[in-house]
N, CA, C and O atoms as a GROMACS GRO file, in nm:
protein
  304
    1UNK      N    1   7.312  10.078   5.091
    1UNK     CA    2   7.373   9.952   5.131
    1UNK      C    3   7.407   9.869   5.008
    1UNK      O    4   7.507   9.797   5.007
    2UNK      N    5   7.324   9.877   4.904
    2UNK     CA    6   7.348   9.797   4.784
    2UNK      C    7   7.479   9.836   4.716
    2UNK      O    8   7.549   9.749   4.663
    3UNK      N    9   7.512   9.965   4.716
    3UNK     CA   10   7.638  10.008   4.655
    3UNK      C   11   7.759   9.957   4.733
    3UNK      O   12   7.864   9.928   4.674
    4UNK      N   13   7.746   9.945   4.864
    4UNK     CA   14   7.853   9.890   4.947
    4UNK      C   15   7.870   9.741   4.916
    4UNK      O   16   7.982   9.692   4.902
    5UNK      N   17   7.759   9.670   4.905
    5UNK     CA   18   7.763   9.528   4.873
    5UNK      C   19   7.829   9.505   4.737
    5UNK      O   20   7.909   9.413   4.721
    6UNK      N   21   7.794   9.588   4.640
    6UNK     CA   22   7.853   9.575   4.506
    6UNK      C   23   8.003   9.602   4.510
    6UNK      O   24   8.080   9.535   4.441
    7UNK      N   25   8.045   9.701   4.590
    7UNK     CA   26   8.188   9.732   4.602
    7UNK      C   27   8.263   9.615   4.666
    7UNK      O   28   8.376   9.584   4.626
    8UNK      N   29   8.203   9.551   4.765
    8UNK     CA   30   8.265   9.435   4.830
    8UNK      C   31   8.280   9.320   4.731
    8UNK      O   32   8.387   9.259   4.721
    9UNK      N   33   8.174   9.291   4.657
    9UNK     CA   34   8.180   9.180   4.560
    9UNK      C   35   8.280   9.209   4.449
    9UNK      O   36   8.352   9.119   4.405
   10UNK      N   37   8.286   9.334   4.405
   10UNK     CA   38   8.383   9.371   4.301
   10UNK      C   39   8.526   9.352   4.352
   10UNK      O   40   8.611   9.300   4.280
   11UNK      N   41   8.551   9.394   4.476
   11UNK     CA   42   8.683   9.376   4.536
   11UNK      C   43   8.717   9.228   4.546
   11UNK      O   44   8.829   9.187   4.514
   12UNK      N   45   8.622   9.148   4.592
   12UNK     CA   46   8.646   9.005   4.611
   12UNK      C   47   8.674   8.935   4.478
   12UNK      O   48   8.759   8.846   4.471
   13UNK      N   49   8.604   8.975   4.373
   13UNK     CA   50   8.623   8.912   4.242
   13UNK      C   51   8.755   8.952   4.178
   13UNK      O   52   8.818   8.870   4.111
   14UNK      N   53   8.796   9.077   4.198
   14UNK     CA   54   8.918   9.126   4.134
   14UNK      C   55   9.044   9.101   4.216
   14UNK      O   56   9.156   9.114   4.164
   15UNK      N   57   9.028   9.066   4.342
   15UNK     CA   58   9.142   9.044   4.430
   15UNK      C   59   9.226   8.927   4.383
   15UNK      O   60   9.173   8.824   4.340
   16UNK      N   61   9.357   8.942   4.391
   16UNK     CA   62   9.448   8.833   4.355
   16UNK      C   63   9.445   8.724   4.461
   16UNK      O   64   9.470   8.607   4.431
   17UNK      N   65   9.415   8.762   4.583
   17UNK     CA   66   9.409   8.667   4.693
   17UNK      C   67   9.267   8.612   4.705
   17UNK      O   68   9.170   8.682   4.676
   18UNK      N   69   9.256   8.488   4.749
   18UNK     CA   70   9.124   8.427   4.762
   18UNK      C   71   9.059   8.458   4.897
   18UNK      O   72   8.938   8.445   4.912
   19UNK      N   73   9.140   8.498   4.994
   19UNK     CA   74   9.090   8.533   5.126
   19UNK      C   75   9.148   8.668   5.166
   19UNK      O   76   9.261   8.700   5.129
   20UNK      N   77   9.073   8.746   5.239
   20UNK     CA   78   9.119   8.879   5.275
   20UNK      C   79   9.064   8.920   5.411
   20UNK      O   80   8.960   8.869   5.455
   21UNK      N   81   9.134   9.011   5.474
   21UNK     CA   82   9.094   9.063   5.604
   21UNK      C   83   8.987   9.169   5.588
   21UNK      O   84   8.971   9.227   5.480
   22UNK      N   85   8.913   9.194   5.694
   22UNK     CA   86   8.810   9.297   5.693
   22UNK      C   87   8.870   9.433   5.658
   22UNK      O   88   8.813   9.508   5.580
   23UNK      N   89   8.987   9.464   5.717
   23UNK     CA   90   9.048   9.594   5.692
   23UNK      C   91   9.079   9.615   5.544
   23UNK      O   92   9.062   9.726   5.492
   24UNK      N   93   9.124   9.511   5.476
   24UNK     CA   94   9.152   9.521   5.332
   24UNK      C   95   9.023   9.547   5.255
   24UNK      O   96   9.019   9.628   5.162
   25UNK      N   97   8.918   9.478   5.294
   25UNK     CA   98   8.788   9.495   5.229
   25UNK      C   99   8.736   9.636   5.254
   25UNK      O  100   8.682   9.700   5.163
   26UNK      N  101   8.751   9.685   5.376
   26UNK     CA  102   8.704   9.819   5.411
   26UNK      C  103   8.780   9.925   5.330
   26UNK      O  104   8.718  10.020   5.281
   27UNK      N  105   8.911   9.910   5.316
   27UNK     CA  106   8.990  10.006   5.238
   27UNK      C  107   8.945  10.009   5.092
   27UNK      O  108   8.938  10.116   5.032
   28UNK      N  109   8.914   9.893   5.037
   28UNK     CA  110   8.869   9.885   4.898
   28UNK      C  111   8.734   9.955   4.881
   28UNK      O  112   8.711  10.023   4.781
   29UNK      N  113   8.645   9.939   4.978
   29UNK     CA  114   8.514  10.004   4.971
   29UNK      C  115   8.532  10.155   4.985
   29UNK      O  116   8.462  10.231   4.918
   30UNK      N  117   8.623  10.199   5.071
   30UNK     CA  118   8.647  10.342   5.090
   30UNK      C  119   8.701  10.410   4.964
   30UNK      O  120   8.683  10.530   4.946
   31UNK      N  121   8.768  10.334   4.877
   31UNK     CA  122   8.814  10.391   4.750
   31UNK      C  123   8.696  10.426   4.661
   31UNK      O  124   8.702  10.521   4.582
   32UNK      N  125   8.588  10.350   4.673
   32UNK     CA  126   8.468  10.372   4.592
   32UNK      C  127   8.372  10.468   4.663
   32UNK      O  128   8.314  10.557   4.601
   33UNK      N  129   8.357  10.450   4.794
   33UNK     CA  130   8.265  10.531   4.876
   33UNK      C  131   8.345  10.587   4.993
   33UNK      O  132   8.350  10.525   5.099
   34UNK      N  133   8.408  10.704   4.976
   34UNK     CA  134   8.502  10.757   5.077
   34UNK      C  135   8.444  10.779   5.217
   34UNK      O  136   8.516  10.766   5.316
   35UNK      N  137   8.317  10.813   5.229
   35UNK     CA  138   8.261  10.847   5.360
   35UNK      C  139   8.187  10.732   5.428
   35UNK      O  140   8.110  10.753   5.522
   36UNK      N  141   8.210  10.609   5.382
   36UNK     CA  142   8.141  10.493   5.440
   36UNK      C  143   8.197  10.462   5.578
   36UNK      O  144   8.317  10.473   5.603
   37UNK      N  145   8.108  10.422   5.667
   37UNK     CA  146   8.148  10.384   5.803
   37UNK      C  147   8.179  10.234   5.807
   37UNK      O  148   8.120  10.155   5.733
   38UNK      N  149   8.271  10.196   5.894
   38UNK     CA  150   8.311  10.056   5.908
   38UNK      C  151   8.192   9.968   5.944
   38UNK      O  152   8.182   9.854   5.898
   39UNK      N  153   8.102  10.019   6.024
   39UNK     CA  154   7.984   9.942   6.065
   39UNK      C  155   7.896   9.906   5.946
   39UNK      O  156   7.841   9.797   5.939
   40UNK      N  157   7.884  10.000   5.850
   40UNK     CA  158   7.804   9.973   5.731
   40UNK      C  159   7.870   9.866   5.643
   40UNK      O  160   7.801   9.783   5.584
   41UNK      N  161   8.002   9.870   5.635
   41UNK     CA  162   8.075   9.768   5.558
   41UNK      C  163   8.054   9.632   5.624
   41UNK      O  164   8.032   9.532   5.555
   42UNK      N  165   8.060   9.628   5.756
   42UNK     CA  166   8.040   9.503   5.830
   42UNK      C  167   7.900   9.448   5.807
   42UNK      O  168   7.883   9.328   5.786
   43UNK      N  169   7.799   9.536   5.811
   43UNK     CA  170   7.661   9.491   5.788
   43UNK      C  171   7.643   9.438   5.647
   43UNK      O  172   7.576   9.337   5.626
   44UNK      N  173   7.703   9.505   5.549
   44UNK     CA  174   7.692   9.461   5.410
   44UNK      C  175   7.762   9.326   5.392
   44UNK      O  176   7.710   9.238   5.323
   45UNK      N  177   7.878   9.309   5.454
   45UNK     CA  178   7.951   9.183   5.444
   45UNK      C  179   7.871   9.070   5.509
   45UNK      O  180   7.865   8.959   5.457
   46UNK      N  181   7.810   9.098   5.622
   46UNK     CA  182   7.729   8.998   5.691
   46UNK      C  183   7.609   8.957   5.606
   46UNK      O  184   7.574   8.840   5.601
   47UNK      N  185   7.547   9.053   5.539
   47UNK     CA  186   7.433   9.018   5.453
   47UNK      C  187   7.478   8.933   5.335
   47UNK      O  188   7.405   8.844   5.292
   48UNK      N  189   7.598   8.959   5.282
   48UNK     CA  190   7.651   8.876   5.172
   48UNK      C  191   7.683   8.735   5.221
   48UNK      O  192   7.667   8.639   5.146
   49UNK      N  193   7.728   8.724   5.344
   49UNK     CA  194   7.754   8.592   5.402
   49UNK      C  195   7.622   8.517   5.422
   49UNK      O  196   7.613   8.397   5.394
   50UNK      N  197   7.521   8.586   5.470
   50UNK     CA  198   7.390   8.524   5.489
   50UNK      C  199   7.330   8.476   5.357
   50UNK      O  200   7.257   8.377   5.354
   51UNK      N  201   7.361   8.546   5.248
   51UNK     CA  202   7.313   8.507   5.115
   51UNK      C  203   7.407   8.405   5.050
   51UNK      O  204   7.384   8.362   4.937
   52UNK      N  205   7.512   8.367   5.122
   52UNK     CA  206   7.611   8.269   5.076
   52UNK      C  207   7.688   8.314   4.953
   52UNK      O  208   7.728   8.231   4.870
   53UNK      N  209   7.711   8.444   4.940
   53UNK     CA  210   7.796   8.496   4.833
   53UNK      C  211   7.940   8.510   4.883
   53UNK      O  212   8.035   8.494   4.807
   54UNK      N  213   7.954   8.540   5.012
   54UNK     CA  214   8.084   8.542   5.079
   54UNK      C  215   8.086   8.433   5.185
   54UNK      O  216   7.981   8.384   5.226
   55UNK      N  217   8.206   8.395   5.227
   55UNK     CA  218   8.219   8.298   5.335
   55UNK      C  219   8.319   8.350   5.437
   55UNK      O  220   8.407   8.430   5.405
   56UNK      N  221   8.304   8.303   5.560
   56UNK     CA  222   8.405   8.325   5.664
   56UNK      C  223   8.510   8.217   5.650
   56UNK      O  224   8.480   8.104   5.611
   57UNK      N  225   8.634   8.252   5.681
   57UNK     CA  226   8.741   8.154   5.686
   57UNK      C  227   8.821   8.183   5.812
   57UNK      O  228   8.879   8.291   5.824
   58UNK      N  229   8.825   8.090   5.904
   58UNK     CA  230   8.897   8.110   6.029
   58UNK      C  231   9.033   8.044   6.024
   58UNK      O  232   9.045   7.926   5.989
   59UNK      N  233   9.136   8.120   6.058
   59UNK     CA  234   9.271   8.065   6.064
   59UNK      C  235   9.303   8.015   6.204
   59UNK      O  236   9.412   7.963   6.228
   60UNK      N  237   9.211   8.031   6.294
   60UNK     CA  238   9.233   7.993   6.433
   60UNK      C  239   9.255   8.115   6.519
   60UNK      O  240   9.203   8.124   6.631
   61UNK      N  241   9.332   8.210   6.468
   61UNK     CA  242   9.358   8.331   6.545
   61UNK      C  243   9.285   8.452   6.487
   61UNK      O  244   9.267   8.552   6.556
   62UNK      N  245   9.243   8.444   6.364
   62UNK     CA  246   9.173   8.555   6.301
   62UNK      C  247   9.072   8.503   6.200
   62UNK      O  248   9.081   8.389   6.154
   63UNK      N  249   8.976   8.587   6.169
   63UNK     CA  250   8.874   8.550   6.071
   63UNK      C  251   8.896   8.629   5.944
   63UNK      O  252   8.919   8.750   5.946
   64UNK      N  253   8.890   8.559   5.833
   64UNK     CA  254   8.906   8.623   5.703
   64UNK      C  255   8.778   8.601   5.623
   64UNK      O  256   8.693   8.519   5.660
   65UNK      N  257   8.765   8.675   5.515
   65UNK     CA  258   8.651   8.662   5.426
   65UNK      C  259   8.699   8.607   5.293
   65UNK      O  260   8.815   8.624   5.256
   66UNK      N  261   8.610   8.542   5.222
   66UNK     CA  262   8.642   8.491   5.090
   66UNK      C  263   8.518   8.485   5.004
   66UNK      O  264   8.406   8.480   5.055
   67UNK      N  265   8.538   8.486   4.874
   67UNK     CA  266   8.428   8.473   4.780
   67UNK      C  267   8.394   8.326   4.768
   67UNK      O  268   8.482   8.244   4.740
   68UNK      N  269   8.269   8.292   4.786
   68UNK     CA  270   8.229   8.151   4.782
   68UNK      C  271   8.262   8.092   4.645
   68UNK      O  272   8.227   8.148   4.541
   69UNK      N  273   8.330   7.978   4.648
   69UNK     CA  274   8.365   7.909   4.525
   69UNK      C  275   8.498   7.951   4.465
   69UNK      O  276   8.540   7.893   4.364
   70UNK      N  277   8.564   8.049   4.523
   70UNK     CA  278   8.693   8.095   4.472
   70UNK      C  279   8.803   8.051   4.568
   70UNK      O  280   8.798   8.085   4.686
   71UNK      N  281   8.899   7.977   4.520
   71UNK     CA  282   9.009   7.932   4.605
   71UNK      C  283   8.972   7.808   4.683
   71UNK      O  284   8.864   7.751   4.667
   72UNK      N  285   9.062   7.767   4.768
   72UNK     CA  286   9.042   7.648   4.850
   72UNK      C  287   8.978   7.688   4.982
   72UNK      O  288   9.030   7.773   5.054
   73UNK      N  289   8.866   7.626   5.014
   73UNK     CA  290   8.796   7.656   5.138
   73UNK      C  291   8.762   7.526   5.209
   73UNK      O  292   8.784   7.417   5.155
   74UNK      N  293   8.708   7.537   5.329
   74UNK     CA  294   8.678   7.420   5.410
   74UNK      C  295   8.573   7.330   5.345
   74UNK      O  296   8.574   7.209   5.368
   75UNK      N  297   8.484   7.386   5.265
   75UNK     CA  298   8.376   7.306   5.207
   75UNK      C  299   8.413   7.245   5.072
   75UNK      O  300   8.325   7.189   5.005
   76UNK      N  301   8.538   7.254   5.028
   76UNK     CA  302   8.582   7.193   4.902
   76UNK      C  303   8.646   7.060   4.929
   76UNK      O  304   8.689   6.992   4.835
   0.00000   0.00000   0.00000
């Protein structure tokens, strides 16, 4: 699980966009760990949110993820 979390954080830090969809995050993790299941990526992302390293961002119709402190978010 730690390697999945590291892959998510690396993707979030290197991404040109400040917010991203779950599918984009999952594709980035699959480049590093090809046989990872979507459920494991979701669990890793949730644990990063609980640790306040990632944040949810709701557009009203969909939920996106973002790296805490990067870009404009609701708490800025």
